[in-house]
C-alpha positions in Angstrom: 40.4 6.1 -29.3 37.8 8.1 -26.5 35.0 7.3 -24.6 32.2 9.2 -23.6 29.4 8.3 -20.9 26.0 9.0 -21.0 22.8 8.4 -19.1 21.2 7.0 -22.2 22.7 6.0 -25.9 20.4 6.0 -28.6 21.3 3.9 -31.9 19.1 5.3 -34.8 17.8 8.7 -35.1 14.2 7.9 -36.7 10.9 8.1 -35.2 11.3 5.7 -32.3 15.0 6.9 -31.6 14.6 10.9 -31.9 11.0 10.4 -29.6 13.4 8.3 -27.2 16.3 11.2 -27.0 14.0 14.2 -26.5 11.6 12.5 -23.7 14.6 11.3 -22.2 16.4 14.5 -22.2 13.0 16.2 -20.8 13.2 13.7 -17.9 16.8 14.8 -17.1 19.2 12.1 -18.6 21.9 12.8 -20.5 21.9 11.5 -24.1 23.6 10.4 -27.3 21.8 10.1 -30.3 23.6 8.2 -33.1 22.7 8.2 -36.7 24.3 7.3 -39.7 22.3 9.5 -42.0 19.7 12.2 -41.4 17.6 12.6 -38.1 14.3 11.8 -38.7 15.0 8.6 -40.6 12.7 6.8 -43.3 9.4 8.3 -42.1 10.2 12.2 -42.6 12.8 11.5 -45.5 11.8 8.3 -47.3 8.4 7.6 -46.1 5.5 8.6 -44.3 6.0 12.5 -45.0 7.1 12.7 -48.4 4.7 10.1 -49.7 1.3 11.9 -48.1 2.6 15.0 -49.8 2.6 13.1 -53.2 -0.6 12.0 -52.0 -1.9 15.4 -51.8 -0.5 16.4 -55.1 -2.4 13.3 -56.4 -5.8 14.8 -54.6 -5.6 18.3 -56.0 -4.9 16.7 -59.6 -8.3 14.5 -59.1 -10.1 17.8 -57.6 -9.3 19.8 -60.5 -10.3 17.0 -63.1 -13.7 16.8 -61.3 -14.1 20.4 -59.9 -17.0 21.0 -62.7 -19.6 18.8 -60.9 -19.1 21.1 -57.6 -19.8 24.1 -60.2 -16.0 25.6 -60.4 -14.3 25.8 -63.9 -11.0 24.6 -64.1 -8.6 22.8 -66.8 -6.6 20.6 -65.6 -3.3 20.7 -67.8 -1.2 18.0 -66.4 1.2 17.0 -63.6 4.6 19.1 -63.2 6.7 16.6 -61.8 9.4 18.7 -61.0 6.8 20.9 -59.0 5.4 18.0 -57.1 9.0 17.2 -56.1 10.2 20.7 -55.2 6.9 21.0 -53.0 7.7 17.4 -51.4 10.8 18.5 -50.6 10.4 21.6 -49.2 7.9 20.2 -46.8 10.6 17.5 -45.9 13.1 20.3 -45.6 11.1 22.3 -43.2 10.3 19.3 -41.2 13.9 18.5 -40.6 15.1 21.7 -39.9 12.4 21.8 -37.0 13.5 18.3 -35.5 17.3 19.5 -35.9 16.7 23.0 -34.0 14.3 20.9 -31.1 17.2 18.3 -30.7 19.7 21.1 -30.1 17.6 22.8 -28.0 17.4 20.1 -25.8 21.2 19.6 -25.7 21.1 16.1 -26.9 24.3 15.0 -28.4 24.4 13.9 -32.2 26.9 11.4 -33.1 27.0 11.4 -36.9 27.8 8.2 -38.4 27.1 4.6 -38.2 27.0 2.8 -34.9 27.5 -0.6 -33.8 26.6 -2.5 -30.6 30.2 -3.9 -29.2 29.1 -4.7 -25.7 26.0 -4.6 -23.5 26.2 -0.8 -22.8 28.8 0.4 -25.7 28.1 1.8 -29.2 31.4 2.4 -31.0 30.9 4.7 -34.2 34.4 4.8 -35.9 37.2 5.0 -33.4 35.2 6.2 -30.6 33.1 4.7 -27.9 29.8 5.5 -26.0 28.5 4.1 -23.2 25.4 4.2 -21.7 23.6 3.5 -18.5 21.1 2.3 -20.7 21.1 1.8 -24.4 18.1 1.9 -27.2 18.4 0.2 -30.4 16.1 2.1 -32.9 17.8 1.4 -36.3 14.6 1.1 -38.2 13.9 -1.1 -41.3 14.6 -1.3 -45.3 12.3 -2.4 -48.3 12.4 -6.3 -48.6 12.3 -7.8 -52.1 11.3 -11.5 -53.0 13.7 -14.2 -53.2 15.5 -14.3 -56.5 14.2 -10.8 -57.6 16.8 -8.4 -57.4 16.3 -4.4 -57.0 18.1 -2.3 -59.7 17.2 -1.0 -63.1 13.3 -0.8 -63.9 12.6 -2.8 -60.6 12.4 -0.2 -57.8 11.2 0.3 -54.3 9.3 3.0 -52.2 12.6 5.0 -51.9 13.5 4.9 -55.7 10.0 5.5 -56.6 10.3 9.2 -54.5 13.2 10.0 -56.7 11.4 8.9 -60.1 11.7 12.4 -62.4 9.1 11.0 -64.8 5.4 9.6 -64.4 5.5 6.0 -65.8 2.6 5.4 -68.6 2.1 2.0 -67.0 3.2 0.3 -63.7 3.0 -2.9 -62.0 3.0 -3.2 -58.3 3.8 -6.1 -56.4 2.0 -6.0 -53.2 -1.4 -4.6 -52.4 -0.6 -3.5 -48.8 -0.3 -0.1 -47.7 2.8 1.3 -49.4 1.9 -0.8 -52.9 -1.8 0.9 -52.7 -0.9 4.3 -51.7 1.6 4.5 -54.7 -1.1 2.7 -57.0 -3.0 5.8 -56.0 -0.5 8.6 -56.6 0.1 7.0 -60.1 -3.6 6.9 -61.2 -4.5 10.4 -60.3 -1.1 11.4 -62.1 -2.7 9.6 -65.4 -0.4 6.1 -65.2 -2.0 3.0 -65.9 -1.8 0.7 -62.7 -1.5 -3.1 -62.0 -1.3 -4.7 -58.8 -0.4 -8.2 -57.8 -1.4 -9.7 -54.6 -0.6 -13.0 -53.2 -3.5 -12.8 -50.7 -7.0 -12.7 -51.7 -7.7 -9.1 -50.9 -6.0 -5.6 -51.2 -4.9 -4.1 -47.8 -5.6 -8.0 -46.3 -5.0 -6.6 -42.9 -8.2 -4.5 -42.7 -12.0 -6.0 -41.8 -13.0 -7.9 -44.9 -15.9 -5.8 -45.5 -13.6 -2.9 -45.8 -10.9 -4.6 -48.0 -14.2 -5.7 -50.5 -15.3 -2.0 -50.6 -11.6 -1.0 -51.3 -11.5 -3.2 -54.3 -14.6 -1.9 -55.9 -13.6 1.4 -55.7 -9.9 1.0 -57.2 -11.7 -1.1 -59.5 -14.2 2.1 -60.1 -10.9 4.1 -60.4 -9.9 1.9 -63.1 -6.8 0.5 -61.2 -6.4 -3.2 -62.2 -5.4 -6.0 -59.7 -4.9 -9.8 -59.5 -5.2 -11.3 -56.4 -4.6 -14.9 -54.9 -1.8 -15.5 -57.2 1.8 -14.8 -56.9 4.9 -13.5 -59.4 6.5 -16.5 -60.8 9.4 -14.4 -62.5 10.4 -10.9 -63.8 12.0 -9.8 -66.7 13.6 -6.5 -67.9 14.8 -4.5 -70.9 15.6 -1.1 -71.8 11.9 -0.4 -72.2 10.0 -2.2 -69.6 9.3 -5.1 -67.1 7.5 -8.4 -67.9 6.1 -10.1 -64.8 4.5 -13.6 -65.2 2.2 -15.0 -62.5 1.9 -18.3 -61.3 -1.6 -18.6 -63.4 0.2 -17.5 -66.7 -1.2 -14.6 -67.1 2.0 -11.8 -67.9 1.9 -8.3 -67.0 3.8 -5.7 -69.1 4.7 -2.3 -67.6 7.4 0.8 -67.7 8.4 -0.2 -64.0 7.8 -2.9 -61.3 7.6 -1.4 -57.5 8.5 -3.8 -55.3 6.0 -3.1 -52.2 6.2 -6.3 -50.3 6.9 -5.0 -46.4 9.7 -3.9 -44.6 12.5 -5.9 -43.2 14.3 -5.0 -39.6 17.3 -2.9 -40.1 19.5 -5.5 -37.7 22.2 -7.3 -39.6 26.1 -6.9 -39.1 25.4 -4.0 -35.8 26.9 -6.4 -33.3 23.6 -7.0 -32.0 23.7 -10.8 -31.5 27.3 -10.8 -30.5 26.4 -8.2 -27.5 24.0 -10.8 -26.1 20.7 -9.7 -27.9 18.3 -12.2 -29.2 17.5 -11.8 -32.8 14.7 -14.1 -34.5 14.6 -13.6 -38.6 16.1 -10.3 -37.9 13.8 -9.1 -35.4 14.8 -7.9 -31.7 13.1 -10.0 -29.1 12.0 -8.2 -26.3 9.6 -8.5 -23.1 6.3 -6.3 -22.8 8.6 -3.5 -21.5 10.3 -3.3 -24.6 13.8 -4.8 -22.7 16.0 -7.0 -24.7 17.8 -10.1 -23.3 20.6 -7.9 -22.4 19.4 -5.9 -19.2 19.3 -2.4 -19.5 19.3 -2.9 -23.7 15.8 -1.9 -25.1 14.6 -2.0 -28.7 12.0 0.2 -30.2 10.2 0.6 -33.5 10.4 -1.7 -36.7 12.9 -3.9 -35.5 10.5 -5.0 -32.6 8.0 -7.7 -33.9 4.7 -6.1 -34.9 3.0 -3.3 -36.5 5.7 -1.4 -38.6 4.5 2.2 -38.1 6.1 5.3 -37.7 3.8 6.6 -34.6 4.1 2.9 -33.1 7.9 3.7 -32.9 7.4 6.9 -31.7 5.4 6.2 -28.8 7.7 3.1 -27.8 10.4 5.5 -27.7 8.7 8.1 -25.3 7.6 4.6 -23.4 11.2 3.2 -22.9 12.2 7.2 -21.7 9.5 7.0 -19.3 10.1 3.4 -18.1 13.9 4.3 -17.5 12.5 7.3 -15.5 10.2 5.1 -13.3 7.2 6.2 -14.7 5.5 2.9 -15.3 4.0 3.9 -18.5 0.9 2.0 -19.8 1.3 -0.6 -22.6 -0.7 -0.2 -25.5 -0.8 -3.6 -27.5 -0.3 -3.4 -31.4 -4.1 -4.1 -31.9 -5.0 -1.2 -30.4 -2.8 1.1 -32.5 -4.6 3.2 -35.0 -3.5 2.5 -38.5 -4.5 4.4 -41.6 -3.9 4.0 -45.4 -3.5 7.5 -47.3 -4.9 6.0 -50.7 -8.1 7.4 -52.4 -10.2 5.8 -50.7 -8.7 6.4 -47.1 -8.7 3.4 -44.7 -8.2 3.8 -40.9 -9.0 1.4 -38.2 -8.1 0.6 -34.7 -9.0 -2.5 -32.8 -10.3 -6.5 -33.6 -11.6 -7.2 -36.9 -15.2 -8.9 -36.5 -13.3 -12.3 -37.5 -10.6 -11.5 -34.8 -13.2 -10.3 -32.0 -15.3 -13.7 -32.8 -12.1 -16.0 -32.3 -11.7 -14.0 -29.3 -15.1 -14.2 -27.7 -17.1 -16.4 -29.4 -19.6 -16.0 -32.2 -22.5 -15.3 -30.1 -20.8 -12.7 -27.8 -20.1 -10.0 -30.6 -22.3 -7.8 -32.5 -21.4 -5.1 -35.0 -23.1 -2.5 -37.0 -21.8 -1.0 -40.3 -23.4 2.4 -41.0 -22.9 3.6 -44.7 -21.5 6.9 -45.5 -24.3 7.6 -47.9 -26.5 8.7 -45.2 -23.8 11.1 -43.9 -24.5 14.9 -44.9 -20.6 16.0 -44.8 -19.7 12.6 -46.8 -22.2 13.5 -49.4 -20.9 16.9 -50.0 -17.3 16.0 -50.4 -18.7 13.1 -52.8 -17.3 9.9 -50.8 -18.5 6.6 -50.7 -17.7 4.1 -47.4 -18.8 3.2 -44.3 -18.0 3.2 -40.5 -18.3 -0.2 -39.0 -18.1 -0.7 -35.3 -17.5 -4.3 -33.6 -18.9 -4.7 -29.7 -18.7 -7.2 -27.2 -22.3 -7.9 -26.3 -23.2 -6.2 -22.8 -19.6 -5.1 -23.3 -17.4 -2.2 -24.9 -16.5 -1.3 -28.6 -13.3 -3.7 -29.4 -12.7 -2.4 -32.8 -13.8 0.4 -35.4 -12.8 0.2 -39.3 -13.7 2.9 -41.7 -13.4 3.6 -45.1 -14.0 7.0 -47.3 -12.1 10.3 -48.2 -10.6 11.7 -45.1 -12.0 8.9 -42.6 -8.0 9.0 -41.3 -9.2 12.2 -39.4 -11.9 10.2 -37.7 -9.4 7.4 -36.0 -8.7 10.1 -32.9 -12.1 9.3 -31.4 -11.9 5.9 -32.7 -8.9 4.7 -30.8 -10.1 6.6 -27.5 -13.5 4.7 -27.9 -11.4 1.3 -27.9 -8.6 2.0 -25.9 -10.9 3.5 -22.9 -13.0 0.4 -23.5 -16.2 2.7 -23.9 -19.5 0.7 -24.5 -21.7 2.0 -27.4 -24.1 3.3 -25.1 -21.6 6.0 -23.6 -20.6 7.4 -26.7 -24.4 7.2 -28.2 -24.8 10.1 -25.6 -22.2 12.3 -27.1 -22.7 15.1 -29.3 -21.2 14.9 -32.8 -21.0 18.3 -34.5 -23.3 18.7 -37.6 -22.2 18.3 -40.7 -19.0 16.4 -40.0 -18.2 13.1 -40.9 -17.5 12.6 -37.2 -21.3 11.9 -37.1 -21.0 8.8 -38.5 -19.3 7.5 -35.8 -21.8 8.8 -33.4 -24.6 7.2 -35.8 -22.7 3.7 -35.8 -22.8 3.7 -32.0 -26.1 5.0 -31.7 -27.1 1.6 -33.9 -25.4 -0.5 -31.6 -26.6 1.1 -28.5 -30.1 0.2 -29.9 -31.7 3.6 -31.1 -30.5 4.1 -34.5 -32.2 7.1 -36.1 -31.0 7.1 -39.9 -31.0 3.3 -40.2 -33.8 0.5 -40.1 
């Protein structure tokens, strides 16, 4: 058995882990990065990047079908799934190669193998131990299922969905959150019949309610079926398909059932509790500076309670590296982290919903404005419907921005600056938004809240 010492040992090479390693190396730390699989983690290999590539292929399929209304003659001949897969895998391979090159250039020591925390500052991989002055836990998450529902056969998770070599004629999806609606969007564009089952009253239920309702109308218009406010009671499968029985007695038959009920923290069996780290329902508990109950041991990403987003983990990794360097980085609360759902239509949001703002500040202290994209020239050109809703504290700053429509994810950058910098509508109203862009819709909504609406009564 050998022992090596580093300034920092990072357990997990996903978004949070590799970001921490890169920033720490940049700040002069010696770093060991332990990863049992491929650097980049779920996001690069089984999540964000490959699913968004699929969604782009789906968008191209839809555009080719609808090209006639834009005066372009095309013929849609179908989806070549093998070619879609090759396109997707090429993107992942390119990003992976770039990441490995960057890690090597920064002289970060990469340890291949499954690591286990065997002491407050020691990670063991096989027969070797890696001791850090500080340790970051960044072990990521896994696809959850429901009690009694086993994954296998025709009951699959998002990871399995990416490896399919056929397009199902009919698919059922358990869960109407981000993962569920993104795959629903892909499969519908590829020609599948899709039915979503969601236990709560809305699709994308963590978004502004008015956005969720618009989203449901859009999915209904696309022919995507959904059952809301009802739970699955049981699932049976045979050689040809699955049957999902709902609590209300309704049954849904499909070739496949995608289980998209969220992700769980990957912490079991890794020695965290034995080393003194406080765990609650599988999650690692930290203070606001992301330090665990063991001094010098930090946690980032999906294993920390809160939003499970790659960019949250990425920023947390940078945060801890800078914290260790004494740079006192600024905390960004989860509510002020931008969220994007890359379905058709897209949903993008940051900050408080109107209901949460009222809960925090009081009914008479909050106002909002919902700008319909029908009034936006660029949205009309690209053929999308939707809205930009801005929530403010009266005579105070903007506390939430919520958007739905094609490409609205590209508007979230300005939105997060407005919310995080506590800008007033009057501040944004005085800025110039290029014409014709969808970004003008953000400006118009703030003009209205500032009391000078130009394209609204």
